[in-house]
C-alpha positions as CSV (number, residue, x, y, z in Angstrom):
1,X,90.0,95.2,115.0
2,X,90.6,91.4,115.5
3,X,86.8,90.8,115.9
4,X,86.2,92.7,112.6
5,X,88.8,90.6,110.8
6,X,87.3,87.4,112.3
7,X,83.9,88.6,111.2
8,X,84.9,88.9,107.5
9,X,86.9,85.7,107.6
10,X,83.8,83.9,108.8
11,X,81.7,85.7,106.1
12,X,84.0,84.5,103.4
13,X,84.5,81.0,104.8
14,X,80.7,80.4,105.2
15,X,80.0,81.6,101.7
16,X,83.1,80.7,99.7
17,X,81.3,78.5,97.1
18,X,78.7,81.2,96.5
19,X,81.5,83.8,96.1
20,X,83.2,81.6,93.6
21,X,80.1,81.4,91.5
22,X,79.4,85.2,91.6
23,X,83.0,85.9,90.8
24,X,82.9,83.6,87.7
25,X,79.7,85.4,86.5
26,X,81.3,88.8,87.1
27,X,84.6,88.0,85.2
28,X,82.7,86.4,82.3
29,X,80.3,89.3,82.0
30,X,83.2,91.8,82.3
31,X,84.9,90.1,79.3
32,X,81.5,90.0,77.4
33,X,81.1,93.8,77.9
34,X,84.6,94.4,76.5
35,X,83.9,92.2,73.5
36,X,80.5,93.9,72.8
37,X,82.3,97.3,72.8
38,X,84.2,96.2,69.7
39,X,81.0,95.0,68.0
40,X,78.7,98.0,69.0
41,X,80.7,100.9,70.4
42,X,77.7,103.3,69.9
43,X,76.0,101.5,72.9
44,X,78.1,103.8,75.0
45,X,75.9,106.8,74.1
46,X,72.8,104.8,75.3
47,X,74.5,103.9,78.6
48,X,75.5,107.6,79.2
49,X,71.9,108.7,78.3
50,X,70.5,106.3,80.9
51,X,72.8,107.6,83.6
52,X,72.0,111.2,82.6
53,X,68.3,110.5,82.9
54,X,68.8,109.1,86.4
55,X,71.2,111.6,87.9
56,X,71.2,114.6,85.4
57,X,73.8,115.6,82.8
58,X,76.0,117.5,85.2
59,X,74.8,116.7,88.8
60,X,76.2,118.9,91.6
61,X,78.8,117.0,93.6
62,X,77.0,117.4,96.9
63,X,75.6,115.2,99.6
64,X,72.3,114.9,97.8
65,X,74.0,113.1,95.0
66,X,75.7,110.9,97.6
67,X,72.3,109.9,99.0
68,X,70.9,109.3,95.5
69,X,73.8,107.0,94.5
70,X,73.7,105.3,97.9
71,X,69.9,104.6,97.7
72,X,70.2,103.4,94.1
73,X,73.1,101.0,95.0
74,X,71.4,99.8,98.2
75,X,68.3,99.0,96.3
76,X,70.4,97.0,93.8
77,X,72.0,95.1,96.6
78,X,68.7,94.3,98.2
79,X,67.4,93.0,94.9
80,X,70.5,90.9,94.5
81,X,70.0,89.4,98.0
82,X,66.2,89.0,98.2
83,X,66.0,88.1,94.5
84,X,68.1,85.1,95.3
85,X,64.8,83.5,96.5
86,X,63.8,83.3,92.8
87,X,66.2,80.4,92.3
88,X,69.2,82.7,92.1
89,X,67.8,84.8,89.3
90,X,68.2,88.2,91.1
91,X,71.9,87.8,91.9
92,X,72.6,86.5,88.4
93,X,71.0,89.5,86.7
94,X,72.7,92.0,89.1
95,X,76.2,90.6,88.8
96,X,76.0,90.1,85.0
97,X,74.5,93.5,84.3
98,X,77.2,95.3,86.5
99,X,80.0,93.2,85.1
100,X,78.9,93.9,81.5
101,X,78.7,97.6,82.1
102,X,82.0,97.8,83.8
103,X,83.7,95.8,81.1
104,X,82.1,97.9,78.3
105,X,83.0,101.3,80.0
106,X,86.5,100.2,81.0
107,X,87.4,99.3,77.4
108,X,85.8,102.6,76.2
109,X,88.0,104.5,78.6
110,X,91.1,102.6,77.6
111,X,90.6,103.0,73.9
112,X,89.3,106.5,74.2
113,X,92.3,107.9,76.0
114,X,94.8,110.0,74.2
115,X,97.8,108.5,76.0
116,X,98.8,105.8,78.5
117,X,99.3,108.3,81.4
118,X,96.0,110.0,80.7
119,X,94.1,106.7,80.3
120,X,95.5,105.4,83.6
121,X,94.6,108.6,85.4
122,X,91.0,108.5,84.0
123,X,90.7,104.8,85.1
124,X,92.1,105.5,88.5
125,X,90.1,108.7,89.2
126,X,86.7,107.5,87.9
127,X,86.6,103.8,89.0
128,X,89.2,102.8,91.6
129,X,88.3,105.0,94.7
130,X,84.7,103.9,95.0
131,X,85.0,100.7,93.0
132,X,87.1,99.0,95.7
133,X,84.1,99.3,98.0
134,X,81.1,99.1,95.6
135,X,82.0,96.1,93.6
136,X,82.8,93.8,96.6
137,X,79.5,95.0,98.2
138,X,77.6,93.9,95.1
139,X,79.4,90.6,94.9
140,X,78.8,89.9,98.6
141,X,75.1,90.7,98.2
142,X,74.8,88.4,95.2
143,X,76.7,85.6,97.0
144,X,74.4,85.9,100.0
145,X,71.4,86.0,97.7
146,X,72.5,82.8,96.0
147,X,72.9,81.1,99.4
148,X,69.5,82.3,100.5
149,X,67.8,81.0,97.3
150,X,69.6,77.8,96.6
151,X,71.1,76.4,99.8
152,X,67.8,75.1,101.2
153,X,67.2,73.3,97.9
154,X,70.5,71.4,98.1
155,X,70.9,67.7,99.0
156,X,72.6,68.6,102.2
157,X,69.4,70.4,103.4
158,X,67.2,67.4,102.8
159,X,64.9,66.8,105.8
160,X,65.5,70.3,107.2
161,X,64.8,72.6,104.3
162,X,62.8,75.2,106.2
163,X,65.3,75.3,109.1
164,X,68.1,75.8,106.5
165,X,66.2,78.6,104.8
166,X,65.5,80.4,108.1
167,X,69.1,80.1,109.3
168,X,70.4,81.5,106.0
169,X,67.9,84.3,106.2
170,X,69.1,85.3,109.6
171,X,72.8,85.0,108.5
172,X,72.2,87.1,105.4
173,X,70.7,90.0,107.4
174,X,73.4,89.8,110.0
175,X,75.9,90.7,107.3
176,X,73.7,93.3,105.5
177,X,74.7,96.3,107.8
178,X,78.3,95.8,106.6
179,X,77.2,95.9,103.0
180,X,75.2,99.0,103.7
181,X,78.3,100.7,105.2
182,X,80.5,99.7,102.2
183,X,77.9,101.2,99.8
184,X,77.7,104.4,101.8
185,X,81.5,104.8,101.8
186,X,81.5,104.0,98.1
187,X,78.9,106.7,97.4
188,X,80.9,109.3,99.4
189,X,84.1,108.4,97.5
190,X,82.3,108.4,94.1
191,X,81.0,111.9,94.6
192,X,83.7,113.7,96.6
193,X,86.8,111.8,95.4
194,X,86.1,110.3,91.9
195,X,83.8,113.1,91.0
196,X,86.4,115.8,91.7
197,X,89.4,113.9,90.3
198,X,87.6,113.1,87.1
199,X,87.2,116.8,86.3
């Protein structure tokens, strides 16, 4: 257990400046999503349509759905990480898109509820159980992607750019199994906990 705690402390310490940047992006896009809901609430129908096309209108809450969600989220995390090589564009797009959608849907749930208790229950049941694993996994992926794409271009890396890139590449993939595990746990909770509670 101590080794696991030390592992994550090291992960955060080594990447703290990248975490700060992704967190700022996430919070900003979260607010933007909420603001856009006031301007164009009908966008919710389009968002729901996209999800229905991907997973079906009423997908069965089974292990196949878990695998579908897990593979989708894992691909998003890989894009966030590897896409960092394109000068940080991949992580930026992933974080901003997810933040915007969460902000938009959160406000739709809050304003669409019939009462405070019901609204709080809907928020808890549909977002919290899996979100506490899924959102950090995306943010970690994006932070590692930023490090991979920008660290070797920094002034500190002058004269050893390729060595810095190679070292960051090895570090990123050292942490990626943990991200994969978080996403798998999130997919299980999204189907078997959030899915059942939201009924």
